[in-house]
DRENTORKOL-3810 file (N, C-alpha, C; in nm, 4 decimals):
REM DRENTORKOL-3810
@n.u->9.9242; n.v->11.7074; n.w->9.0067; ca.u->9.8633; ca.v->11.5915; ca.w->8.9895; c.u->9.8945; c.v->11.5162; c.w->8.8842
@n.u->9.9636; n.v->11.3762; n.w->8.8955; ca.u->10.0037; ca.v->11.2919; ca.w->8.7684; c.u->9.8946; c.v->11.2032; c.w->8.7501
@n.u->9.9200; n.v->11.1714; n.w->8.5734; ca.u->9.8261; ca.v->11.0938; ca.w->8.5145; c.u->9.9271; c.v->10.9897; c.w->8.5242
@n.u->9.8515; n.v->10.8632; n.w->8.5319; ca.u->9.9287; ca.v->10.7321; ca.w->8.4801; c.u->9.8393; c.v->10.6856; c.w->8.3942
@n.u->9.9373; n.v->10.6424; n.w->8.2452; ca.u->9.8671; ca.v->10.6375; ca.w->8.1416; c.u->9.8632; c.v->10.4746; c.w->8.0953
@n.u->9.8196; n.v->10.4279; n.w->8.0082; ca.u->9.8156; ca.v->10.2635; ca.w->8.0047; c.u->9.9337; c.v->10.1734; c.w->8.0215
@n.u->10.0562; n.v->10.2475; n.w->7.9826; ca.u->10.1789; ca.v->10.2240; ca.w->7.9876; c.u->10.2290; c.v->10.1876; c.w->8.1346
@n.u->10.2144; n.v->10.3213; n.w->8.1980; ca.u->10.2225; ca.v->10.3151; ca.w->8.3349; c.u->10.1582; c.v->10.2069; c.w->8.4050
@n.u->10.0207; n.v->10.1697; n.w->8.3570; ca.u->9.9142; ca.v->10.0645; ca.w->8.4322; c.u->9.9675; c.v->9.9156; c.w->8.3862
@n.u->10.0254; n.v->9.9239; n.w->8.2745; ca.u->10.0769; ca.v->9.7769; ca.w->8.2549; c.u->10.1809; c.v->9.7057; c.w->8.3251
@n.u->10.2760; n.v->9.8783; n.w->8.3321; ca.u->10.3799; ca.v->9.8010; ca.w->8.4141; c.u->10.3283; c.v->9.8126; c.w->8.5416
@n.u->10.2588; n.v->9.8786; n.w->8.6103; ca.u->10.2200; ca.v->9.8279; ca.w->8.7724; c.u->10.1711; c.v->9.6892; c.w->8.7838
@n.u->10.0799; n.v->9.6735; n.w->8.6769; ca.u->10.0328; ca.v->9.5009; ca.w->8.6872; c.u->10.1176; c.v->9.4166; c.w->8.6654
@n.u->10.2245; n.v->9.4492; n.w->8.5883; ca.u->10.3318; ca.v->9.3199; ca.w->8.5792; c.u->10.3864; c.v->9.3133; c.w->8.7024
@n.u->10.4766; n.v->9.4306; n.w->8.7537; ca.u->10.5079; ca.v->9.4261; ca.w->8.9072; c.u->10.4431; c.v->9.3598; c.w->9.0170
@n.u->10.3040; n.v->9.3251; n.w->8.9882; ca.u->10.1868; ca.v->9.3134; ca.w->9.1164; c.u->10.2275; c.v->9.1326; c.w->9.0646
@n.u->10.2533; n.v->9.1431; n.w->8.9128; ca.u->10.2283; ca.v->8.9765; ca.w->8.9034; c.u->10.3748; c.v->8.8776; c.w->8.9380
@n.u->10.4569; n.v->8.9825; n.w->8.9320; ca.u->10.6207; ca.v->8.8980; ca.w->8.9066; c.u->10.7008; c.v->9.0371; c.w->8.9603
@n.u->10.6939; n.v->9.0599; n.w->9.0863; ca.u->10.8120; ca.v->9.1842; ca.w->9.1397; c.u->10.9709; c.v->9.1237; c.w->9.0819
@n.u->10.9811; n.v->9.0143; n.w->9.0692; ca.u->11.1198; ca.v->8.9858; ca.w->9.0196; c.u->11.1088; c.v->9.0071; c.w->8.8677
@n.u->11.0619; n.v->9.0425; n.w->8.7860; ca.u->11.0654; ca.v->9.0230; ca.w->8.6382; c.u->11.1847; c.v->9.1656; c.w->8.6258
@n.u->11.2518; n.v->9.1397; n.w->8.5254; ca.u->11.3882; ca.v->9.1731; ca.w->8.5101; c.u->11.3322; c.v->9.3381; c.w->8.4228
@n.u->11.3998; n.v->9.4105; n.w->8.4673; ca.u->11.3910; ca.v->9.5547; ca.w->8.4037; c.u->11.3527; c.v->9.5394; c.w->8.2007
@n.u->11.4660; n.v->9.4546; n.w->8.1734; ca.u->11.4758; ca.v->9.4056; ca.w->8.0179; c.u->11.3043; c.v->9.3166; c.w->8.0015
@n.u->11.2645; n.v->9.2239; n.w->8.0731; ca.u->11.1015; ca.v->9.1667; ca.w->8.0519; c.u->10.9962; c.v->9.2723; c.w->8.0486
@n.u->11.0253; n.v->9.3201; n.w->8.1713; ca.u->10.9385; ca.v->9.4403; ca.w->8.2030; c.u->10.8696; c.v->9.5651; c.w->8.1005
@n.u->11.0204; n.v->9.5926; n.w->8.0107; ca.u->11.0012; ca.v->9.6793; ca.w->7.9061; c.u->10.9044; c.v->9.6563; c.w->7.8189
@n.u->10.9801; n.v->9.4950; n.w->7.7420; ca.u->10.9304; ca.v->9.4237; ca.w->7.6607; c.u->10.8190; c.v->9.3809; c.w->7.6577
@n.u->10.7293; n.v->9.3738; n.w->7.8051; ca.u->10.5615; ca.v->9.3666; ca.w->7.8200; c.u->10.5043; c.v->9.4846; c.w->7.7891
@n.u->10.5693; n.v->9.5897; n.w->7.7907; ca.u->10.4601; ca.v->9.7113; ca.w->7.7811; c.u->10.5557; c.v->9.7770; c.w->7.6842
@n.u->10.5861; n.v->9.7170; n.w->7.5611; ca.u->10.6511; ca.v->9.8089; ca.w->7.4366; c.u->10.7640; c.v->9.8966; c.w->7.4690
@n.u->10.8376; n.v->9.9134; n.w->7.5685; ca.u->10.9379; ca.v->9.9923; ca.w->7.5731; c.u->11.0584; c.v->9.9689; c.w->7.5874
@n.u->11.1565; n.v->10.0655; n.w->7.5607; ca.u->11.2348; ca.v->10.0573; ca.w->7.5611; c.u->11.3130; c.v->10.0239; c.w->7.7010
@n.u->11.4212; n.v->9.9804; n.w->7.7369; ca.u->11.4353; ca.v->9.9704; ca.w->7.9161; c.u->11.4730; c.v->10.0689; c.w->7.9990
@n.u->11.5590; n.v->10.1334; n.w->7.9378; ca.u->11.5730; ca.v->10.3275; ca.w->7.9881; c.u->11.4482; c.v->10.4066; c.w->8.0303
@n.u->11.3568; n.v->10.3939; n.w->7.9535; ca.u->11.2206; ca.v->10.4936; ca.w->7.9896; c.u->11.1547; c.v->10.3672; c.w->8.0913
@n.u->11.1536; n.v->10.2279; n.w->8.0432; ca.u->11.0423; ca.v->10.1866; ca.w->8.1283; c.u->11.1259; c.v->10.1824; c.w->8.3118
@n.u->11.2393; n.v->10.1956; n.w->8.3241; ca.u->11.3065; ca.v->10.2180; ca.w->8.4238; c.u->11.2879; c.v->10.3347; c.w->8.4912
@n.u->11.3382; n.v->10.4663; n.w->8.4280; ca.u->11.2541; ca.v->10.5574; ca.w->8.4913; c.u->11.1232; c.v->10.5589; c.w->8.5011
@n.u->10.9988; n.v->10.5442; n.w->8.4411; ca.u->10.8714; ca.v->10.5457; ca.w->8.4648; c.u->10.8964; c.v->10.4547; c.w->8.6057
@n.u->10.9399; n.v->10.3273; n.w->8.6478; ca.u->10.9445; ca.v->10.2680; ca.w->8.7627; c.u->11.0175; c.v->10.3536; c.w->8.9039
@n.u->11.1271; n.v->10.3955; n.w->8.8529; ca.u->11.1645; ca.v->10.4725; ca.w->8.9695; c.u->11.0540; c.v->10.6192; c.w->8.9920
@n.u->10.9977; n.v->10.6564; n.w->8.8733; ca.u->10.9062; ca.v->10.7984; ca.w->8.9410; c.u->10.8183; c.v->10.7474; c.w->8.9971
@n.u->10.7357; n.v->10.6190; n.w->8.9417; ca.u->10.6166; ca.v->10.5690; ca.w->9.0218; c.u->10.6595; c.v->10.5185; c.w->9.1922
@n.u->10.8039; n.v->10.4790; n.w->9.1860; ca.u->10.8466; ca.v->10.4277; ca.w->9.3399; c.u->10.8615; c.v->10.5500; c.w->9.4051
@n.u->10.8740; n.v->10.6661; n.w->9.3934; ca.u->10.8996; ca.v->10.8214; ca.w->9.4183; c.u->10.7728; c.v->10.8788; c.w->9.4710
@n.u->10.7063; n.v->10.8268; n.w->9.3626; ca.u->10.5675; ca.v->10.8896; ca.w->9.4063; c.u->10.4776; c.v->10.8172; c.w->9.5507
@n.u->10.5438; n.v->10.7048; n.w->9.5648; ca.u->10.4843; ca.v->10.6147; ca.w->9.6925; c.u->10.4186; c.v->10.5154; c.w->9.6162
@n.u->10.3883; n.v->10.5296; n.w->9.4757; ca.u->10.3123; ca.v->10.3667; ca.w->9.4557; c.u->10.3304; c.v->10.2602; c.w->9.4677
@n.u->10.4753; n.v->10.2190; n.w->9.4469; ca.u->10.5160; ca.v->10.1380; ca.w->9.4499; c.u->10.5759; c.v->10.1289; c.w->9.6017
@n.u->10.5272; n.v->10.0729; n.w->9.7009; ca.u->10.6008; ca.v->10.0774; ca.w->9.8469; c.u->10.6750; c.v->9.9753; c.w->9.8605
@n.u->10.6406; n.v->9.8535; n.w->9.8152; ca.u->10.7899; ca.v->9.7582; ca.w->9.8725; c.u->10.7332; c.v->9.6407; c.w->9.7590
@n.u->10.8681; n.v->9.5775; n.w->9.7630; ca.u->10.8364; ca.v->9.4567; ca.w->9.7127; c.u->10.8519; c.v->9.3209; c.w->9.7908
@n.u->10.7768; n.v->9.2115; n.w->9.8414; ca.u->10.8042; ca.v->9.1165; ca.w->9.8892; c.u->10.7718; c.v->8.9687; c.w->9.8034
@n.u->10.8052; n.v->8.9071; n.w->9.9143; ca.u->10.8129; ca.v->8.7346; ca.w->9.8480; c.u->10.6718; c.v->8.6490; c.w->9.9620
@n.u->10.5951; n.v->8.6028; n.w->9.8655; ca.u->10.5006; ca.v->8.5480; ca.w->9.9613; c.u->10.5374; c.v->8.4231; c.w->9.9784
@n.u->10.4845; n.v->8.3449; n.w->10.0843; ca.u->10.5455; ca.v->8.2550; ca.w->10.1321; c.u->10.4442; c.v->8.1444; c.w->10.1396
@n.u->10.4077; n.v->8.0240; n.w->10.1159; ca.u->10.3347; ca.v->7.9395; ca.w->10.1631; c.u->10.2863; c.v->7.9094; c.w->10.2872
@n.u->10.1898; n.v->7.9760; n.w->10.3485; ca.u->10.1830; ca.v->7.9063; ca.w->10.4953; c.u->10.1608; c.v->7.7823; c.w->10.5567
@n.u->10.0614; n.v->7.7079; n.w->10.4577; ca.u->10.0550; ca.v->7.5593; ca.w->10.4711; c.u->10.1824; c.v->7.4841; c.w->10.5000
@n.u->10.3225; n.v->7.4769; n.w->10.4186; ca.u->10.4258; ca.v->7.4462; ca.w->10.3923; c.u->10.5075; c.v->7.4769; c.w->10.5212
@n.u->10.4852; n.v->7.5914; n.w->10.5499; ca.u->10.5567; ca.v->7.6419; ca.w->10.6799; c.u->10.4914; c.v->7.5933; c.w->10.8132
@n.u->10.3435; n.v->7.5687; n.w->10.8220; ca.u->10.2908; ca.v->7.4773; ca.w->10.9409; c.u->10.1901; c.v->7.5615; c.w->10.9715
@n.u->10.1562; n.v->7.6465; n.w->10.8771; ca.u->10.0817; ca.v->7.7686; ca.w->10.9737; c.u->9.9351; c.v->7.7139; c.w->10.9019
@n.u->9.8706; n.v->7.6810; n.w->11.0075; ca.u->9.7573; ca.v->7.6122; ca.w->10.9401; c.u->9.6301; c.v->7.6438; c.w->11.0174
@n.u->9.6212; n.v->7.7286; n.w->11.0818; ca.u->9.5433; ca.v->7.8142; ca.w->11.1567; c.u->9.4644; c.v->7.9578; c.w->11.1134
@n.u->9.4059; n.v->7.9884; n.w->11.0255; ca.u->9.3571; ca.v->8.1331; ca.w->11.0124; c.u->9.2704; c.v->8.1798; c.w->11.0752
@n.u->9.2261; n.v->8.2526; n.w->11.1321; ca.u->9.1634; ca.v->8.2644; ca.w->11.2625; c.u->9.1312; c.v->8.4522; c.w->11.1650
@n.u->8.9922; n.v->8.5101; n.w->11.2036; ca.u->8.9481; ca.v->8.5824; ca.w->11.1950; c.u->8.9049; c.v->8.6548; c.w->11.3322
@n.u->8.9599; n.v->8.7526; n.w->11.4012; ca.u->8.9256; ca.v->8.7714; ca.w->11.5481; c.u->8.8560; c.v->8.9181; c.w->11.5615
@n.u->8.7440; n.v->8.9405; n.w->11.5762; ca.u->8.6651; ca.v->9.0655; ca.w->11.6079; c.u->8.6666; c.v->9.1073; c.w->11.7543
@n.u->8.7194; n.v->9.2072; n.w->11.8011; ca.u->8.7662; ca.v->9.2721; ca.w->11.8661; c.u->8.6811; c.v->9.3943; c.w->11.9302
@n.u->8.5947; n.v->9.4070; n.w->12.0710; ca.u->8.5326; ca.v->9.5328; ca.w->12.0850; c.u->8.5978; c.v->9.5775; c.w->12.2067
@n.u->8.6182; n.v->9.7028; n.w->12.2024; ca.u->8.6821; ca.v->9.7627; ca.w->12.3066; c.u->8.5942; c.v->9.8329; c.w->12.3850
@n.u->8.6209; n.v->9.8721; n.w->12.5158; ca.u->8.5025; ca.v->9.9562; ca.w->12.6697; c.u->8.5055; c.v->10.0595; c.w->12.5666
@n.u->8.5735; n.v->10.1134; n.w->12.5253; ca.u->8.5429; ca.v->10.3039; ca.w->12.4678; c.u->8.6439; c.v->10.2951; c.w->12.3130
@n.u->8.5616; n.v->10.3615; n.w->12.2713; ca.u->8.6226; ca.v->10.3847; ca.w->12.1516; c.u->8.6716; c.v->10.5466; c.w->12.1306
@n.u->8.7655; n.v->10.5262; n.w->12.2316; ca.u->8.8380; ca.v->10.7253; ca.w->12.2217; c.u->8.9524; c.v->10.6725; c.w->12.1777
@n.u->8.9975; n.v->10.7972; n.w->12.0933; ca.u->9.1629; ca.v->10.7862; ca.w->12.0163; c.u->9.2540; c.v->10.6748; c.w->12.1451
@n.u->9.2421; n.v->10.7249; n.w->12.2702; ca.u->9.3792; ca.v->10.6773; ca.w->12.3041; c.u->9.3476; c.v->10.5294; c.w->12.3586
@n.u->9.2445; n.v->10.4888; n.w->12.3866; ca.u->9.1964; ca.v->10.3502; ca.w->12.3889; c.u->9.2302; c.v->10.2776; c.w->12.2087
@n.u->9.1988; n.v->10.3485; n.w->12.1431; ca.u->9.2459; ca.v->10.2836; ca.w->11.9641; c.u->9.4171; c.v->10.3059; c.w->11.9805
@n.u->9.4436; n.v->10.3963; n.w->12.0176; ca.u->9.6048; ca.v->10.3664; ca.w->12.0061; c.u->9.6794; c.v->10.2956; c.w->12.0813
@n.u->9.6074; n.v->10.2422; n.w->12.1922; ca.u->9.6748; ca.v->10.1733; ca.w->12.2856; c.u->9.6681; c.v->10.0220; c.w->12.2331
@n.u->9.5716; n.v->10.0299; n.w->12.1634; ca.u->9.5107; ca.v->9.8275; ca.w->12.1053; c.u->9.6143; c.v->9.8321; c.w->11.9688
@n.u->9.6140; n.v->9.9120; n.w->11.9240; ca.u->9.7110; ca.v->9.9342; ca.w->11.7879; c.u->9.8573; c.v->9.9257; c.w->11.8021
@n.u->9.8954; n.v->9.9870; n.w->11.9004; ca.u->10.0551; ca.v->9.9456; ca.w->11.9453; c.u->10.0424; c.v->9.8262; c.w->12.0178
@n.u->9.9274; n.v->9.7755; n.w->12.0611; ca.u->10.0117; ca.v->9.6729; ca.w->12.1581; c.u->9.9966; c.v->9.5098; c.w->12.0317
@n.u->9.9279; n.v->9.5410; n.w->11.9410; ca.u->9.9175; ca.v->9.4582; ca.w->11.8333; c.u->10.0006; c.v->9.4702; c.w->11.7228
@n.u->10.0754; n.v->9.5847; n.w->11.7123; ca.u->10.1521; ca.v->9.6494; ca.w->11.5956; c.u->10.3206; c.v->9.5126; c.w->11.5883
@n.u->10.2972; n.v->9.4524; n.w->11.6803; ca.u->10.4398; ca.v->9.3748; ca.w->11.7202; c.u->10.4273; c.v->9.2671; c.w->11.6947
@n.u->10.3352; n.v->9.1915; n.w->11.6790; ca.u->10.2914; ca.v->9.0668; ca.w->11.6959; c.u->10.2852; c.v->8.9715; c.w->11.5668
@n.u->10.3966; n.v->8.8961; n.w->11.5487; ca.u->10.3865; ca.v->8.8441; ca.w->11.4388; c.u->10.3034; c.v->8.7627; c.w->11.3749
@n.u->10.1719; n.v->8.7133; n.w->11.4694; ca.u->10.0707; ca.v->8.5906; ca.w->11.4130; c.u->9.9994; c.v->8.7010; c.w->11.3470
@n.u->9.9367; n.v->8.8224; n.w->11.3779; ca.u->9.8603; ca.v->8.9467; ca.w->11.3041; c.u->9.8879; c.v->8.9546; c.w->11.1572
@n.u->9.8425; n.v->8.9119; n.w->11.1244; ca.u->9.8859; ca.v->8.9273; ca.w->10.9832; c.u->9.7940; c.v->9.0435; c.w->10.8926
@n.u->9.6869; n.v->9.1055; n.w->10.9721; ca.u->9.6130; ca.v->9.1927; ca.w->10.8924; c.u->9.5148; c.v->9.2560; c.w->11.0682
@n.u->9.5217; n.v->9.3873; n.w->11.0220; ca.u->9.4171; ca.v->9.4953; ca.w->11.1819; c.u->9.3364; c.v->9.5514; c.w->11.0860
@n.u->9.1802; n.v->9.5478; n.w->11.0975; ca.u->9.1509; ca.v->9.6861; ca.w->11.0107; c.u->9.0692; c.v->9.7524; c.w->11.1952
@n.u->9.0922; n.v->9.8941; n.w->11.2029; ca.u->8.9340; ca.v->9.9794; ca.w->11.2227; c.u->8.8240; c.v->9.9781; c.w->11.1353
@n.u->8.6710; n.v->9.8740; n.w->11.2264; ca.u->8.6381; ca.v->9.8794; ca.w->11.1784; c.u->8.4857; c.v->10.0003; c.w->11.1843
@n.u->8.4081; n.v->9.9901; n.w->11.1307; ca.u->8.2659; ca.v->10.1200; ca.w->11.1529; c.u->8.1568; c.v->10.0165; c.w->11.1843
@n.u->8.1028; n.v->10.0477; n.w->11.3038; ca.u->8.0121; ca.v->9.9764; ca.w->11.3887; c.u->8.0849; c.v->9.8363; c.w->11.4109
@n.u->8.0343; n.v->9.7169; n.w->11.4867; ca.u->8.0364; ca.v->9.6441; ca.w->11.5741; c.u->8.0856; c.v->9.5311; c.w->11.4881
@n.u->8.2292; n.v->9.4930; n.w->11.5132; ca.u->8.3260; ca.v->9.5160; ca.w->11.6250; c.u->8.4314; c.v->9.6526; c.w->11.6092
@n.u->8.4835; n.v->9.6832; n.w->11.7153; ca.u->8.6004; ca.v->9.7939; ca.w->11.6367; c.u->8.7520; c.v->9.7476; c.w->11.5786
@n.u->8.7541; n.v->9.6693; n.w->11.5996; ca.u->8.8721; ca.v->9.5976; ca.w->11.5161; c.u->8.8632; c.v->9.4567; c.w->11.4552
@n.u->8.8448; n.v->9.4017; n.w->11.3457; ca.u->8.8757; ca.v->9.2926; ca.w->11.2772; c.u->9.0611; c.v->9.2633; c.w->11.2484
@n.u->9.0749; n.v->9.1615; n.w->11.3527; ca.u->9.2167; ca.v->9.1168; ca.w->11.3193; c.u->9.2334; c.v->8.9512; c.w->11.1873
@n.u->9.3089; n.v->8.9261; n.w->11.1576; ca.u->9.3451; ca.v->8.8165; ca.w->11.1320; c.u->9.4642; c.v->8.7388; c.w->11.1427
@n.u->9.4469; n.v->8.6201; n.w->11.2037; ca.u->9.5422; ca.v->8.5760; ca.w->11.2873; c.u->9.6233; c.v->8.4676; c.w->11.2348
@n.u->9.7296; n.v->8.4292; n.w->11.2054; ca.u->9.7763; ca.v->8.2755; ca.w->11.1254; c.u->9.8474; c.v->8.2098; c.w->11.2158
@n.u->9.8438; n.v->8.1389; n.w->11.2879; ca.u->9.9436; ca.v->8.0365; ca.w->11.3884; c.u->9.8953; c.v->7.8568; c.w->11.3090
@n.u->10.0179; n.v->7.8247; n.w->11.4131; ca.u->10.0464; ca.v->7.6761; ca.w->11.3696; c.u->9.8982; c.v->7.5861; c.w->11.4410
@n.u->9.8649; n.v->7.6054; n.w->11.5420; ca.u->9.7948; ca.v->7.5118; ca.w->11.6157; c.u->9.6676; c.v->7.5975; c.w->11.6737
@n.u->9.5906; n.v->7.5185; n.w->11.7119; ca.u->9.4542; ca.v->7.5675; ca.w->11.8198; c.u->9.5307; c.v->7.6226; c.w->11.9685
@n.u->9.6015; n.v->7.5253; n.w->11.9887; ca.u->9.6914; ca.v->7.5502; ca.w->12.1041; c.u->9.7504; c.v->7.7031; c.w->12.1039
@n.u->9.8455; n.v->7.7268; n.w->11.9862; ca.u->9.8857; ca.v->7.8413; ca.w->11.9563; c.u->9.8288; c.v->7.9847; c.w->11.9456
@n.u->9.6876; n.v->7.9334; n.w->11.8953; ca.u->9.5936; ca.v->8.0500; ca.w->11.9282; c.u->9.5554; c.v->8.0514; c.w->12.0323
@n.u->9.5350; n.v->7.9762; n.w->12.1022; ca.u->9.4934; ca.v->7.9931; ca.w->12.2714; c.u->9.5771; c.v->8.0813; c.w->12.3494
@n.u->9.7155; n.v->8.0723; n.w->12.3471; ca.u->9.8358; ca.v->8.1051; ca.w->12.3795; c.u->9.7988; c.v->8.2969; c.w->12.3470
@n.u->9.7727; n.v->8.3101; n.w->12.2404; ca.u->9.7921; ca.v->8.4718; ca.w->12.1801; c.u->9.6647; c.v->8.5024; c.w->12.1999
@n.u->9.5706; n.v->8.4338; n.w->12.2439; ca.u->9.4205; ca.v->8.5358; ca.w->12.2831; c.u->9.4252; c.v->8.4793; c.w->12.4635
@n.u->9.4983; n.v->8.3745; n.w->12.5111; ca.u->9.4675; ca.v->8.4021; ca.w->12.6886; c.u->9.6182; c.v->8.4768; c.w->12.7298
@n.u->9.7303; n.v->8.4352; n.w->12.7040; ca.u->9.8344; ca.v->8.5221; ca.w->12.7764; c.u->9.8815; c.v->8.6907; c.w->12.6886
@n.u->9.7999; n.v->8.7178; n.w->12.5831; ca.u->9.8487; ca.v->8.8483; ca.w->12.5217; c.u->9.6893; c.v->8.9246; c.w->12.5042
@n.u->9.5982; n.v->8.8981; n.w->12.4299; ca.u->9.4936; ca.v->8.9517; ca.w->12.3531; c.u->9.3554; c.v->8.9911; c.w->12.4560
@n.u->9.3712; n.v->8.8830; n.w->12.5752; ca.u->9.2983; ca.v->8.9192; ca.w->12.7008; c.u->9.3262; c.v->9.0569; c.w->12.7564
@n.u->9.4758; n.v->9.0249; n.w->12.7574; ca.u->9.5572; ca.v->9.1286; ca.w->12.8842; c.u->9.5307; c.v->9.2609; c.w->12.8177
@n.u->9.5218; n.v->9.2993; n.w->12.6814; ca.u->9.5634; ca.v->9.4504; ca.w->12.6677; c.u->9.4318; c.v->9.4976; c.w->12.6915
@n.u->9.4785; n.v->9.6629; n.w->12.7783; ca.u->9.4039; ca.v->9.7075; ca.w->12.8153; c.u->9.2665; c.v->9.7657; c.w->12.7505
@n.u->9.1600; n.v->9.7527; n.w->12.7743; ca.u->9.0533; ca.v->9.7931; ca.w->12.7243; c.u->8.9879; c.v->9.7474; c.w->12.6057
@n.u->9.0514; n.v->9.5912; n.w->12.5980; ca.u->8.9564; ca.v->9.4756; ca.w->12.5307; c.u->8.8278; c.v->9.4152; c.w->12.6444
@n.u->8.7123; n.v->9.4630; n.w->12.5214; ca.u->8.5909; ca.v->9.4213; ca.w->12.6365; c.u->8.5200; c.v->9.2785; c.w->12.5698
@n.u->8.5457; n.v->9.2314; n.w->12.4325; ca.u->8.4557; ca.v->9.1445; ca.w->12.3901; c.u->8.5733; c.v->9.0870; c.w->12.2934
@n.u->8.5683; n.v->8.9287; n.w->12.2969; ca.u->8.6834; ca.v->8.8943; ca.w->12.1492; c.u->8.5602; c.v->8.7773; c.w->12.0846
@n.u->8.5559; n.v->8.7537; n.w->11.9492; ca.u->8.4930; ca.v->8.6620; ca.w->11.8872; c.u->8.5799; c.v->8.6000; c.w->11.8282
@n.u->8.5905; n.v->8.4734; n.w->11.7572; ca.u->8.6895; ca.v->8.4143; ca.w->11.6462; c.u->8.5485; c.v->8.3571; c.w->11.5219
@n.u->8.6307; n.v->8.3673; n.w->11.4305; ca.u->8.6008; ca.v->8.2769; ca.w->11.3589; c.u->8.7338; c.v->8.2259; c.w->11.2600
@n.u->8.6869; n.v->8.0832; n.w->11.2548; ca.u->8.8250; ca.v->8.0219; ca.w->11.2037; c.u->8.7708; c.v->7.9790; c.w->11.0355
@n.u->8.8750; n.v->8.0173; n.w->10.9811; ca.u->8.9107; ca.v->8.0163; ca.w->10.8266; c.u->8.8627; c.v->7.8422; c.w->10.7938
@n.u->8.8094; n.v->7.8176; n.w->10.7180; ca.u->8.8021; ca.v->7.6866; ca.w->10.6656; c.u->8.8480; c.v->7.6418; c.w->10.5475
@n.u->8.8910; n.v->7.7263; n.w->10.4547; ca.u->8.9339; ca.v->7.6721; ca.w->10.3223; c.u->8.8991; c.v->7.8498; c.w->10.2842
@n.u->9.0679; n.v->7.8763; n.w->10.2279; ca.u->9.0989; ca.v->8.0044; ca.w->10.1710; c.u->9.0329; c.v->7.9650; c.w->10.0056
@n.u->8.9348; n.v->8.0466; n.w->9.9850; ca.u->8.8421; ca.v->8.0100; ca.w->9.8379; c.u->8.9382; c.v->8.1080; c.w->9.7245
@n.u->8.9491; n.v->8.2722; n.w->9.7743; ca.u->9.0364; ca.v->8.3573; ca.w->9.6553; c.u->9.1306; c.v->8.4443; c.w->9.7908
@n.u->9.2618; n.v->8.4241; n.w->9.7808; ca.u->9.3562; ca.v->8.5594; ca.w->9.8077; c.u->9.4260; c.v->8.5801; c.w->9.6837
@n.u->9.4619; n.v->8.7443; n.w->9.6948; ca.u->9.5872; ca.v->8.7828; ca.w->9.6333; c.u->9.5780; c.v->8.9297; c.w->9.6749
@n.u->9.6826; n.v->8.9508; n.w->9.6156; ca.u->9.7549; ca.v->9.0861; ca.w->9.6765; c.u->9.7639; c.v->9.1953; c.w->9.5757
@n.u->9.7083; n.v->9.1715; n.w->9.4681; ca.u->9.7534; ca.v->9.2686; ca.w->9.2993; c.u->9.6279; c.v->9.3598; c.w->9.3495
@n.u->9.6217; n.v->9.4429; n.w->9.3309; ca.u->9.5436; ca.v->9.5482; ca.w->9.3174; c.u->9.4763; c.v->9.5743; c.w->9.2080
@n.u->9.3199; n.v->9.6183; n.w->9.2015; ca.u->9.2672; ca.v->9.5963; ca.w->9.0220; c.u->9.2830; c.v->9.7735; c.w->9.0034
@n.u->9.3400; n.v->9.7804; n.w->8.8927; ca.u->9.3818; ca.v->9.8809; ca.w->8.7976; c.u->9.2904; c.v->9.9098; c.w->8.6889
@n.u->9.2636; n.v->10.0242; n.w->8.6694; ca.u->9.1970; ca.v->10.0189; ca.w->8.5611; c.u->9.2497; c.v->10.0324; c.w->8.4337
@n.u->9.2401; n.v->10.0093; n.w->8.3573; ca.u->9.2919; ca.v->9.9628; ca.w->8.2312; c.u->9.3680; c.v->10.0598; c.w->8.1120
@n.u->9.2250; n.v->10.1805; n.w->8.1360; ca.u->9.2724; ca.v->10.3008; ca.w->8.0759; c.u->9.3836; c.v->10.4363; c.w->8.0652
@n.u->9.4003; n.v->10.4193; n.w->8.2271; ca.u->9.4921; ca.v->10.4948; ca.w->8.2990; c.u->9.3731; c.v->10.5756; c.w->8.4050
@n.u->9.4689; n.v->10.6385; n.w->8.4552; ca.u->9.4408; ca.v->10.6790; ca.w->8.6297; c.u->9.5006; c.v->10.8215; c.w->8.6423
@n.u->9.4014; n.v->10.9044; n.w->8.6875; ca.u->9.4827; ca.v->11.0198; ca.w->8.7765; c.u->9.4729; c.v->11.0062; c.w->8.8936
@n.u->9.5954; n.v->11.0460; n.w->8.9541; ca.u->9.6032; ca.v->11.0186; ca.w->9.0859; c.u->9.5534; c.v->11.1138; c.w->9.1636
@n.u->9.4893; n.v->11.0518; n.w->9.3192; ca.u->9.4677; ca.v->11.1704; ca.w->9.3578; c.u->9.3047; c.v->11.1467; c.w->9.3688
@n.u->9.2499; n.v->11.0794; n.w->9.2589; ca.u->9.1194; ca.v->11.1000; ca.w->9.2246; c.u->9.0208; c.v->10.9669; c.w->9.3134
END
């Protein structure tokens, strides 16, 4: 088990805020010299704490105006049906998130498309044709009130695996 101290938490928070920060600036922000800071980042990458670095784009500027949460219920919630559904949506670029839920529905997916017509095509040409899908309900997001990607980290430190 590895413990993350305040410096590690500071590094992670800084990287979540700006993944493009230079190592020198990152080191300065947590009061380390560059080499130990770099080594800590590498160690956290090797542990799998830092999975990847991404660039977040503005969906509105890219013409993706329709943000929809779709509740999907399956005919049977057996392992084979779950695996089939998950495999079917895995390569769909408009599916931004997918969660297996406890209770009803079986899945909650978030879909981002440019128009209502694109949503209709996704639902009619794809989602309704996935074997085992029994029910589909949609909720349209009118406004995004809060969106964040940074995970909440404890300020004082953390023991991994706890």
